[in-house]
MARFITI-230508 format. One record per residue: residue in three letters; x, y, z of N, C-alpha, C in turn. Coordinates in steps of 0.1 Angstrom, whole numbers, plus 2048, in hexadecimal, padded with zeros to 3 digits. Layout:
ALAXYZXYZXYZ/...
***
This chain:
MET8087F58008018007FF80880D800/ARG8058167F880D8227F780482E7F9/HIS80A8397FE80484780080A8517F7/LEU80485C7F680A8677F08098737F9/ILE81487580081588080A81D88C805/ASP8298888008328927FB8348907EC/PRO83789A7E48378997D68428907D1/LEU84D88D7DA8578847D88558767DC/ASP8498727E08468657E384585C7D7/PHE8448627CB84485C7BF85285E7B7/THR8598557B28648587AB86186079E/VAL86B86579786A86B78A862862780/GLU86785578086184B77885384877B/GLU85084878884284578C839850789/THR83E85C78A837869788834869778/GLN83E86577083B86676183185B75E/ASP83184E76482784576281984A766/LEU81885277080B85777580786276A/LEU80F86A76780C87575C80786E74F/SER80E86374B80B85D73F7FE856740/LEU7FA85174B7EC84B74D7E185774D/ALA7E58637537DC86E7547D9872745/ASN7E487273C7E387672F7DA86D727/ARG7DC85F72A7D28567237C4858728/ILE7C285C7347B585F7387AE86A732/VAL7B68767307B38817297AD87E71B/ALA7B58757157B18717077A5869706/ASP7A186171079685970F79185671C/PRO78A85F72478685D73277B850733/SER77484E72876984472977083572C/LYS77D83472878382772A784823739/TYR78482E74378682C75077A82D759/GLN76E82E75476383275B75E827765/GLU76381C76475F81076D76B80C774/VAL77881177478380C77A78380A788/CYS77B81478F77A81479E76D8117A2/ALA76480979B75780579F7597FE7AC/HIS7508027B774F7FC7C375A8017CD/LYS76280B7C876C8107D176781D7D7/LYS76C8217E376782D7E97738367ED/LEU7728437E977B84D7ED7778567F8/ALA77E85780477A86080E78186D80E/THR77A87780C78188580C78188B81A/LEU78B88D82078C89182E7928A082D/PHE78A8A982D78E8B782A78B8C0836/TYR7968C283E7958CA84A7968D9849/GLU7978DD83D7988EC8397918EE82B/PRO78B8F98287848FA81C78C8F880F/SER7848F380578A8F07F877F8EF7EE/THR7828F57E27798F27D677E8E97CC/ARG7898ED7C578F8E57BA7948D87C0/THR79C8D87CA7A28CB7CD7978C07D2/ARG78E8C47DB7858BB7E077B8B67D4/LEU7768C07CD76D8BC7C27748B47B7/SER7818B77B57878B07AA78B8A27AE/PHE78D89F7BC78F8927C078188A7BF/GLU7778917C376A88B7C27668887B4/ALA7688917AB76688E79C76E883797/ALA77B88479B78387879677F86A79B/MET77A8697A677685C7AB7678587A5/LEU75F8617A375385F79C75685D78D/ASN75F862787761860779767851777/LEU76D84D78277283F781768834786/GLY75D83978975182F78D75082C79B/GLY7588337A37588317B174F83B7B8/SER74E83A7C67468437CE74E84C7D7/VAL7488567DE74F85E7E67488617F3/LEU74F8617FE74A86680C75386E812/GLY74F87681D75987E82375288B829/PHE75C89482D7578A183175F8AD82C/SER75A8B982C7608C38257658CE82E/SER7638CC83B7698D684476B8CE852/ALA7758D385B7768CD8677698CF871/ASP7638DA86E7568DC87774B8D1874/SER74C8CB8697428C08667478B3868/SER7528B186F7588A58727598A4882/SER75E89788676089589476C89C89A/ALA7738A389077F8AB89577B8B689E/SER76D8BC89C7688C68A37658C18B2/LYS7658B48B37638AE8BF7708AA8C7/GLY77B8AC8C07898AA8C578F89C8BF/GLU7888968B678E88A8B179C88B8AA/SER7A58828AC7B28848A67B287F897/VAL7BC88488F7BD8808827C1871882/ALA7C886C88B7CA85D88C7BE85588E/ASP7B485A8967A985289979F85288D/THR79E85F88779686187B799858871/ILE7A685786D7AA84E8617AA840864/ARG7AB83C8717A882E87479A82B871/VAL79083287578383087277F830863/ILE78583B85C78183C84E787830847/SER79282B84C79781F84478F813844/SER78481384C77A80884C76F80D842/TYR76E81983E76381C83576681F827/ALA77482182577882581778481D813/ASP78681E8057938177FF79E8207FE/ILE79C82E7FF7A78377FC7A2844802/ALA7AB84C8077A885A80D7B0864808/ALA7A98708077B187C8037AE88680F/MET7B888B8147B88938207BF8A181E/ARG7B68AC8227BC8B98237BB8BD831/HIS7C68C48367C68C88447D08D5846/PRO7CC8DD84E7D38EA8517E08E8857/LYS7E28DC85E7EF8D98657F88D285D/GLU8048D685B80E8D08548118C285B/GLY8128B88528168AA8578098A285B/ALA7FE8A785A7F18A08607F0894855/PRO7F08968487EE88B8407F887F842/ARG80388484480F87984680C871853/ARG80687885E80287286A7F7868867/ALA7ED86C85E7E286485B7E7857855/ALA7EF85A84B7F584E8437FC84484C/HIS80184885780883F8617FF836867/TYR7F283B86A7E88338707DD82C867/SER7DF82E85A7D482B8507D781D84A/SER7CC8168487CD80A8417C980B832/ILE7C681782E7C481A81F7CC82581A/PRO7CE82680D7D88328097D283F80C/VAL7DB8488107D88558137DF85F80A/ILE7D88688047DD8727FC7DC87F803/ASN7E88878047E98958087E389E7FF/ALA7D78A38037D18AD7FA7D48BB7FF/GLY7DE8BD8067E38CB80B7E58CA81A/ASP7F08CD81F7F18CE82D7F88DC832/GLY7F08E58367F58F283A7FB8F982E/GLY8078FF83180F90582781A8FC822/HIS8188F08248238E68228248E0814/GLN81B8D681281B8CF80580D8CE7FE/HIS80E8CC7F18008C97EA8058C17DD/PRO8088B47E080D8AC7D58038A97CA/THR7F68A87CC7ED8A77C07EB8B37B8/GLN7EE8BF7BE7EE8CB7B67FB8CB7AD/THR8068C67B48128C57AC8118BB79F/LEU80B8B07A28088A77968008AE78B/THR7F58B67907EE8BD7867F68C877F/ASP7FF8CE7868068D87808108D1775/LEU8178C67798208BF7718198B9765/LEU80C8B67668058B175A8038BC751/THR7FE8C87567FC8D474E8088D9746/ILE8138D974E8208DD7478238D373D/TYR8228C673F8268BC73681E8BD729/ARG8118BF72B8088BF7208098CC717/ARG80E8D771E8118E471881E8E3710/LYS8288DE7168368DF71283B8D370C/GLY8358C770F83A8BA70A8478B4712/ARG84B8BC71D8558B87258558BD733/LEU85D8B973C85E8BE74A86B8C174D/SER8748C47438828C87448868D373C/ASP8918D973F8968E473788D8F0736/MET8888F574188090174188390A74C/THR87F91774A87F92175587292275A/ILE87192076786492076E86492C777/GLY85A93677585894177D84D93F788/LEU85094079484793E79F84494C7A5/CYS8389517A583595E7A982B95F7B4/GLY82C9677BE82296B7C88279677D6/ASP81E95E7DC8209597EA82894D7E9/LEU83594E7EA83E9427E984293D7F7/LYS83C94480184094080F835936814/PHE82993881381F93181781992880D/GLY81C9298008169237F481C9147F4/ARG81390A7FA8178FD7FA8188F87EB/THR8118FD7E28118F87D481F8FB7CE/VAL8249077D283190B7CE83B9027D3/HIS83B8FF7E08458F77E78458E97E0/SER8398E37DE8398D67D783E8D67CA/LEU83C8E17C283F8E17B484D8E27B2/ILE8548EA7BB8628EB7BA8698DE7BE/LYS8658D87C886B8CB7CC8698C17C0/SER85E8C17BA85C8B67AF8658BA7A2/LEU8648C679E86B8CB79287A8CB794/SER87F8CC7A088D8CC7A28958BE79E/ARG88C8B479C8928A87988938A678A/TYR88F8B07828918AF77389C8B876D/PRO8A48B47648AF8BB75E8AC8C8758/GLY8B48D27598B28DE7518A78E8757/ILE8A38E67638998EF76A8A08FA771/ARG89A90676E89F91277589391A77A/PHE89491F78788992578D88C93378E/VAL88293C78D88294A78E87794C79A/LEU87B9507A68739517B18709607B3/ILE8629647B185E9717B08559747BC/SER85997C7C685197E7D285698B7D9/PRO84E9917E285299B7EB85B9937F5/GLU86499B7FC86D99480686698D811/GLU85999181585298B82084D97D81B/LEU84B97B80F84596F80A84F967801/ARG85B9698038659607FB8659517FF/VAL86A9497F786893A7F8870937805/PRO86B92E80E87292B81A880924818/ASP88992782189792382089891381F/TYR88E90C82588F8FE82488C8F8817/VAL8848FF80E8828FB80188E8FC7F8/ILE8959077FB8A29097F48AD9007F7/THR8AE8FD8068B98F380A8B68E6808/GLU8A88E28078A58D48058A28D07F7/ALA89F8D97EE89A8D57E08A48DC7D6/LEU8A88E97D78AE8F07CC8BE8ED7CE/LYS8C48F07D98D28EE7DA8D78E17D8/PRO8D08D67DF8D58C87DD8D58C47CF/ASN8CC8C97C68CB8C57B98D28CD7B0/ASN8D88D87B58E08E27AB8D78E87A3/ILE8CB8EC7A78C28F379F8C590279F/GLU8C59087938C89167928BB91E795/TYR8BC92879D8B09307A18B693E7A4/VAL8AC9477A28AE9557A58A195B7AD/GLU8A39627B789896A7BE8979787B9/MET88C97D7B588A98A7B287C98F7B7/THR87B99C7B586F9A27BA8659A87AE/SER86B9A87A18659AE79685F9A378D/LEU8529A278B84C99A78284F99E774/GLU84E9AB7718519B076385F9AC75F/GLU8699AD7678779A976487899B761/ALA87099276887198476686A97F759/MET85F98575685698174A85E97B73E/PRO86798373886D97E72B87497172B/GLN87996D73688196073787995473B/LEU86C95573D86594B74385E941739/ASP85E93473C85792A73384A92773A/ILE84A92874783E92675083D931759/LEU83293575C82F93F76782593A76F/TYR82993877C82093278581C93D78F/MET80F94278D80A94D7968049477A4/THR80594D7AE7FD9487B97F79557C1/ARG7ED9527C97E795E7D17EE95E7DD/VAL7ED96B7E37F196C7F17E69687FA/GLN7E995E8017DF95780A7DB95D816/ARG7CF9628177CB9698237CA96182F/GLU7C795482D7C594A8387D394683E/ARG7DE9498377EB94683E7F1952847/PHE7EA95D8467F096984C7EB96A85A/PHE7F396E8647EF9718717EB97F873/ASN7F098886A7EF99786B7E699B85F/GLU7DB9A08617D29A58567DA9B184D/GLU7E09B98547E89C484E7F29C0844/ASP7F99B58488039AF83F7FD9AA832/TYR7F19A48347EB99E8297E69A981F/ILE7E09B38257DA9BE81C7E69C5815/ARG7F19C681B7FD9CD8168039C580B/LEU8029B780B8099AF8018009A97F7/LYS7F39A97F87EA9A17F17EB9A57E2/ASP7EC9B17DE7ED9B57D07FA9B87CB/THR8059B27D08139B57CC8149B27BE/TYR80F9A77B98109A37AC8039A07A5/ILE8019A77997F59A57927F99A2783/LEU7F699777E7FA9957707EF99B767/THR7F39A375E7EA9AA7547ED9A6746/ALA7E49AB73E7E69A872F7F39B072B/ASP7F69BB7308019C372B80E9BC730/LYS80E9B573C81A9AE74081B9A1738/MET81199C73481299072B81A99271E/LYS8199A071A8209A370D82F9A170E/LEU8349A171B84299F71D84699071C/ALA83D98871B84197A71D842973710/LYS84896671084A95F70483D95B6FE/PRO83C9596F082F9546EB8299486EF/ASP83293E6F482D9316F882E92F707/MET83093A70F83193971D823935722/ALA82292D72D81592973381492F73F/VAL8079337438059397517FD92E758/LEU80292B7647FA92276C7F692877A/HIS7EC9247807E992A78E7E091E793/PRO7E491A7A07DC90F7A77CE9137AA/LEU7CB9207AA7BC9257AD7B99227BB/PRO7B19297C27A99357BC7B19417BB/ARG7AF9497B17B59567B07AC9607B6/VAL7B396B7B97AD9787BE7AF9827B5/ASN7B998A7B67BC9957AD7C99927A5/GLU7D09887A77DE9867A27DF983793/ILE7D498078C7D297F77E7C7987779/ALA7C898F7727BE99876C7B5990763/LEU7A899376379F98C75B7A298B74B/PRO7A79957457AA9957367B598B734/VAL7BE98773C7C897D73A7C1970738/ASP7B596D73B7AF96073A7AC95D72A/GLU7AC9687237AA9677157B696370C/ASP7C29667137D096270E7D095370C/PRO7D594D7017D793F6FF7E2939709/ARG7EA94270E7F593D7177EF93B725/ALA7E393F7277DD93D7367D992E735/ALA7DF9277407DC9187417D591574D/TYR7D191E7557CC91A7637BF913763/PHE7B691675B7A990F75A7AB901754/GLU7B490074A7B88F37467BE8EB751/GLN7C78F27587CE8EC7647C38E576E/ALA7B98EC7707AF8E977A7A98DB774/ALA7A58DB7687A08CF7617A98C4762/ASN7B68C67607C08BC7607C08B476E/GLY7BC8BD7787BC8B77867B38AB788/VAL7A88AA7817A089F7817A789377B/TYR7AD8957707B38897697C0883771/VAL7C788D7767D288877E7CE88278C/ARG7C38867917BE88079E7B987279B/MET7B287078F7AE86478A7B985A789/ALA7C485F7837CF8557807D585378E/LEU7D685C7987DC8597A57D484E7AC/ILE7C68517AD7BE8467B37C083A7AE/MET7C18397A17C282B79B7D082579E/THR7D982D79E7E782A7A27E88247B1/LEU7E482C7B97E38287C87DB81B7CB/LEU7D181A7C47C880E7C57CE8027BE/GLY7D88037B77DD7F87AF7D47F57A3/LEU7CE7FF79D7C67FD7917CB804785/ALA7D78087857DC81077A7DC80B76C/ASP7DD7FD76C7DC7F77607CE7F275B/LYS7C47F67637B77F075F7AF7FB758/GLU7AA7F874E79F8007477967F6740/VAL78A7FD73D77F7F673877F7F7728/
***
């Protein structure tokens, strides 16, 4: 039995196998509509989510399975003081696989320790978000045809952005990757990401504060929102929330084939006219999230080679 807690839990080869399966699902979803018949996915979401939770549910339903779970801590026994360990022990009797989102870093890993079913980390605090990373990798691969030899710009909240941390860790395993880290000083990427992912892999990176200066060199621009829920000080959030806004004028500085990604939800960081630019890939990215989660569920349940 395997879990997905950290984006590096899968090797590069295993990640490529999963992305290849997701690509086959994109090509003909109907082949897979009964693969998980009679299987149940538990969605254990201790904090709000739209795309991640619904895409997990859509993925399991598309595979012919069913879904049970809760969408907030208030609607679970956590509100009565039940521990994550006890919750997953019980859920293991009800479902075949579980996806957990939790505001505390490390909670899904703790759940996996006590679980008798595969556990998927659907986001833990500001730490990791491995299934969003798989979604990002699939989108980049489908847009560029490769996951190597690119300059990746990451812009906005690089301190609390778990999607950013996971993507850096994953892409650092591919040759020819260079990162441009664009943020205000207060939201720069944590030192542990640099020391654990970038430096050991001899990944070239540069930190800067100007989005306009970075634009011409980027193959991928990954925008993020400044996350109000991660701030302890409302004044700091208000001061930083509109630091970077991607506009149609700024897009004129970019390469013709650059792709813009965003894990969503967006607030003000991408202006609405950018949606009409063919380089805007974020809604395509959201759709890819269903396909890659279908592939992941199949893989963890040992059904990756099964199709109807």
